[in-house]
N, C-alpha and C positions, 0 to 999 in steps of 0.2 A: 588334538593330535592322537590321544589314546584311542578315540573312536575310530579314526581313520586306520590306525595300525591294527585295531581289532577286526575291522571289517575286511581288511586286505586278505585275510585267510579264507574268506568265503568266495566261491566261484560258481560257475554254471552248474546247476543241479547239486548244490550242497558241497562244493569244494573238491569234487573229484579231479578237476583239472587245474588245481592250484599249482603254480610253478615251483620248482625246487630251488631257484636262485633269483636274485634280483636282476635288474636291467631290463632293457626292452627286448632283448633277444635271448632269453634264458634257455630256449629249447635247442640251441645250436646255431651260432651265426654262420656256420659253413653250409647249412642247409638252405635250399631256395625258399623264398617267401611263398606261403599259400596264396595270400592276397596282399598287394601292396598297401601300405598305410595311406589313408585318405580321410577327408571329411565327408559327411553324408552327401551322396550324389545330388540330392534335390536342392542343395545349397547353390550348386552351379558355380563353384569357386575355381578360379584359375590357380596354377601352381604358385604364382607369386602371392596370391591371396591366402592360400593355405600356409605359406611360409610366414606371412605377416600375422596370421591368427595365432601363431605359436609364441608370441611375445609374452613371457611370463611376468614382465613388469607392467606393461600397459594393459594387458588382458582385455583386448577388444571383444565386444559382444557381437557375435555373428547372427544374422537373421536372414530370413528368406528375401531374395531379391524380387521374386514374383510369387504372389499368393496362389496363382493357379498351378504351381508345381505340386501342391499338396491338395488332396480332396477335402471337401467340406470347409474350405477356407481355413484349414488348420494353421495355427500359429506355431512357430518354432524359433528357439533362440538357444545359443550355447556360448560358453566361455571356457578357456583353458585354465588349468590350475596355476597356483602362484609359485611353481617351482618344484612341486612334489615329484613330477616325472617329466622327462623331456618332451614327450608327445601328449596330446589330449587322448586319454584312454577311454573316453566315452565314445560311443558310436550310436547312430540312429538310422532307422530304415522306415520307409512308408511305401506301401504298395497297394494297388487295387488288382486283385487276381480273379480271373474268370476260369472256372473249371468246367470242362466238357465231360459229359457222361461217357464212360468208357464203352467202346463198341464191343460186341461179343467176341470178336476175333482176337482182342487183346488179352482175353482171359487165359490164365495158365492152364495147361492140360490137367493138372491134378487138383484144380479148384473149380467148383461149380460156379458158372458165371453168375454175377449178381442179378442180371435180368431174368435168370431162370430159377431163382430161389423160390421155394414153395413155403407157404405159411405152415408153421408147426402148431398154431393155436387151434384149439378145438372148435372155436366159432368161426374159423376161417379168416380172422383178422391178420394183418401183416402184409407181406408183399405178394401181390398177385402175379402169376406167370405172365410175362409179356416180353416182347422184343424191344431192345433199345436201339434207336436209330442214331444215337450220338448227338441229336439236335438240342437236347436240354443242356442248360449250363447253370452254374451256381457262382454267384459273384460275392466276394467278401473283401472288406477293407481291412487293412492291417497297418498298425503303427507299432514300433518297438524301440526300446532304449537298451543299450548294453554298456556296462561299466567294467572296463578291463582292470584286472588286478595283476601286478607284477608284469605289466606289459600290455600292449594293445592288440596283439595278434589274434587271440581268441575272440575278442570283441568284434574285430573287423570280420573275421570268418563267420561268426554267428549272425552278424548283420546282413551278410550276403546270402546265407543259406537257410536260416531257421524257417522263414516263410515258405520255402519250397518243401521242407519236411511237413509242415502243417498242411499244405495243399495236397501232398501225396496221401496223407492219412484221411483227409476229408474226402478225397476222391474215392477211397475204398468204401465209403458209406453213402455216397451220393444218391444211390437208388432209394434209400430210405429217407434221406433229407429232402429230396425233391418230391416226395409224396406226402404232403402235410396232412392229408385226410385219412391216411392209413396209419394205424398204430404199429410201431416197430415190433417185430416178433421177439419172443424170449430167446429162442435159439433158431438156427438157420438150417434145419433139416440135416442132411448128411455132410454138409460142408464143415471143414475145420472151424473150431470156435474162433470168432473174430477177436483179435488181440486188443481191440479197443474197448472191450467190455471191462467192467470193474473187476477188481481182484476176486471178490466174492463170487460174482457171476461166472468168472473164468474158471474158478476151481470147480464149481458145481457142474457147469456144462462140460468141462473136460472129463469129469468123472462119468457123466452120462455117455459121452462119446466112447470112453474106454470100455464100457460095459456092453457095447453093441454086440449082438450075436448071442448073448446069454438069454435064457428064457425070461420073457417078460421085460427085457431091456429095450430101450429105444432102438428102433430099426429091426428088431427081431420079428419073425413071422407071427408070433403070438402076442405082439405088443398091443396093449389096450390103448385107447385114445389118451394122448398126453393131457394131463390136467395141470394148468398153470394158473396161479392167481394173478389178477390184473396188476397188482402192485409190484409184481416181479418183472414186469416187462421193462426192457431197456428203453428209456426215452430218447428222443432225438437230441435233446440237450445233452444227455449223458454221452452220446456218441461224439458230439463235438468236443466236449471236455476230454474224452478219451483220446481223440485225435491230437489235441494240443499237448496232453501229457506225454503221449508217445513221441511226438515231435521233439519235445524237450529232451527226452531220453536219447533219441536217435542223434540229435545234434551233439549232445555230450559225448556219445560214443564215437562219433565221427571225428571230433576234435582230438580225443584220446588216440584214436587209430592213426590219424594223419600227422600227429606230432613226431612219429617215427620217421617220416619222410620229408616233412616241411618244417621250416622255422615258424612255429606258431607260439608266440610268447604268452606266458601267463594263463589266466583263466578269466572268467567274466560273469557278471550277473546278467539276468535277462528279465525284462518287463515288457510284455506285449499285450496288445488289444486287437481283437478281431471282431468286426461287426458282420454278423451273418444272420439273415432271416429275422431281422428286427430285434436282435439281442446283441449286447456287448459281452464278449468273453475276455476277461482280464487274467492273464497268467503271469506268475511272478516266481523267480528264483533269485534271491539276493536281497540287497538292502535299498533298492529303488522303491518308489511308491506311487500309487495312483489314487486320486480322489475325484469324486463327482461333486460339483457345486450346483445345486438345483434350488432355485428360489431362495438362495441364501443358506440353504441347509448343506452341511458337509456330509457326504456319504463315502466312507473309506472303501476302496475297491481292491486293496491288497494289504498284505502285512509283511514286514521285513523278515527276511530269511537270513539271520545272522548266526554267529557261533552260539549265542544263547538259545535261540529258537531251535537250532539244529540239535543242541544238547537235549532239549525237551522232547524232540521227536525220537531220539535214540532212547531216552529214558522210557517213553511210552512203549516203544518197540520191545525193549528189554523186559518190561513188565508183562507184555502179552506173550513174548516168545523168549524166555530166559536162556534157552539152549543156544541162541545165536551169540551169546556172550562167551561161549566156550569154557564155562566154569571159571573164568578169570575174574569176572566182576559180577556184581548183583545190580538189580535195578534201583537199589538204594544208595547209589554213589553219584558223585559229581553234582553237588547242590549249587555250586557257584564257581566263579573264577578262582583257580588255585593260586594261593599266595606262595611266595618263595619259601617261607618257613614250613609250608605244608607239603612240599614236593616229596613224594615217596610215602606219604601217610594216607591211610584210608579215610574217606570222607563220605558222609551220608546226606541224603536229601529227602524231601517229603512231598514233592510234587512231580507229576509226570504228564501235565497237560500239554497236548500237542498244539503247536502253532508253527507258522513258517510258510513255505511256498504253497500256493494253491491256485486253483482256477475259480474265479468268482464271476457270476452271471448277473447282468443288469438288463431288465426287460425294457429296452429302449422304446419300442413301439407302444407300450402301455401308458406312456406319459406324453403330454404336450409340453414341449420345451420352448422356453423363450430364448431371445438372442443372447442372454447373459448366462444361460445354463451351459456348463462346460465340463469336460473331462480333462483333468490335469495329470500329466505324467512327468515325473522328475527323477533324476538320479540323486544319490545321497548327498551330493554337493549342495543341493537345495534344502533338503530336509534336515541336514545337520544343524542349520542355523534358523530355520523357520518352521513353525508348527503348522499343522493342517489348517487351523483357524486363521493364522496369520496369512497363509497363502491364499485361502479363500477370500478373506477380506481385501487383500491387495488386488486380486484379480477382479472381484466384484466392483470395487471402487473405481478401478481404472476403466472397466468396460462401461460403467454408468456415465462416464464423461466422454464417451465416444459416440459417434453417429452409428445407430444400430444397423444401417445399411452399408457401412464401410467394411468391406471384407478384409481390410488390412488390420482391423482392430485387434484381432487375436494374435497376430504376429507382434504388434506393438505391446500388447499385454504380456506376452512371453518375454519380450525384451525388458520390460519394466520389472518383471518378476526376477529375472536373472540378475539385473542390476541391484535389486534389493538384497539378494543373497550374497552377491559378490562384495557390495559395499564400495566405499571410496578408499583410495590409498592415502593414508596419513602417516605421520611420523612413527606411529606404533603399529603399522601394518594396515591391512584392509579392515575397515570398520563399517558396520551397518547402524541402524537406528539405535538410540540409547547408548551409543558408543560401545556396542557389543562387537566381539570379534566376528568379522565376516568369514565367508567360506573361502578357504584356500584350495579347495578341491575343484576338479572339473565339474561344471554344471551344465546339464542339458534339460530342456523343458519343452514339452508339447502342450498346447492348449487347443483342445478339440471341441468345437461348438456342437452341441447335441441337436440343435434345431435343424441343421442340415441333414443329420442322420435320420430324423423323422421323415424328411422329404424323400429319402431313398427307399423307404419301406412302405 
């Protein structure tokens, strides 16, 4: 219970959207809903089935009716909590999106069209001038889990919109992503610096832009050929990571803005996977988790973003930029959870190692995957009671007893995994193996076979 109370203060992008009161409609019951509550669309549930799924006593496990509703024969299962909240605050989304190259006419007047960008590298590497006919496209697969805190509204909204934010940011760099044989440039000539670049590159290029017109500055008549080191070039992978990072930020800002006009309850965590050009990009903000099980080996693909890890991030930031603390605190404070007797007293700490939300990349196309190699996504209801190794062993054992050609095997494995975490209802509550306390939280699980991902690349 303490773990669940502790994690309830975390929300999308580090708690910015945490609700100020409890209940499923804390942002104002008199405001219209931004999106109505529902279960994931791909489940294909009727209104009666949604109502039956909310039984906190029976806690029925919901699974896919048709495996073809999700790509790659992905398995999915979920179960509602044991009474912690009225509604299931978990949400899930899965999409296959195809982005079209933007035609030149859609470019804004004050921005150089992507197709007209000139290489700034001395050796001519980068984007060659060419016209885009809009015929090229970029396909990416997307899976996501959202765990609502203090209500389901933010989770429902994020499940409907986050992938659109990612798609918009990816479209901004499509010209580069669709030219795999060309090295991305370090900067993009006279165009404003792309906001998808890393913070360091952003500062450096912004400064170069601000110096234009000065003698010897980039763009001035007396400018010498720009000299860049190869290692400073922005990679295509970095552009995708930047697109995901900015999408998370934009989603967070949209929720904050629209809470003034709509009833959007609580905040939420976000765990997403995008498969693009032979790579898996796993982005996480919150305490959900993703692991890859490959040939029996467990490969962690995310780290929890909890109040503890957020404290570490702030400690590191304070160490690097102490002025941000406004002379009120030092980076040598907040070593651990404050106890009642310590409230109001100064505390010291000795570590500032950053951990928490991140985007991690897995080179999918570099490995040959078997039928039992999978990517597992789960909300904290799963990981509160089962370890990485326990989850991996459970899935591997289950799949080993299934027909490798049965495309329903991953949904059945997801159902089995949710059942293991929920446990059985006994006199003393929900119990799992070894008479341990089962999860009383909402549980949502994806099992994504990587074998089918190889066939897509």
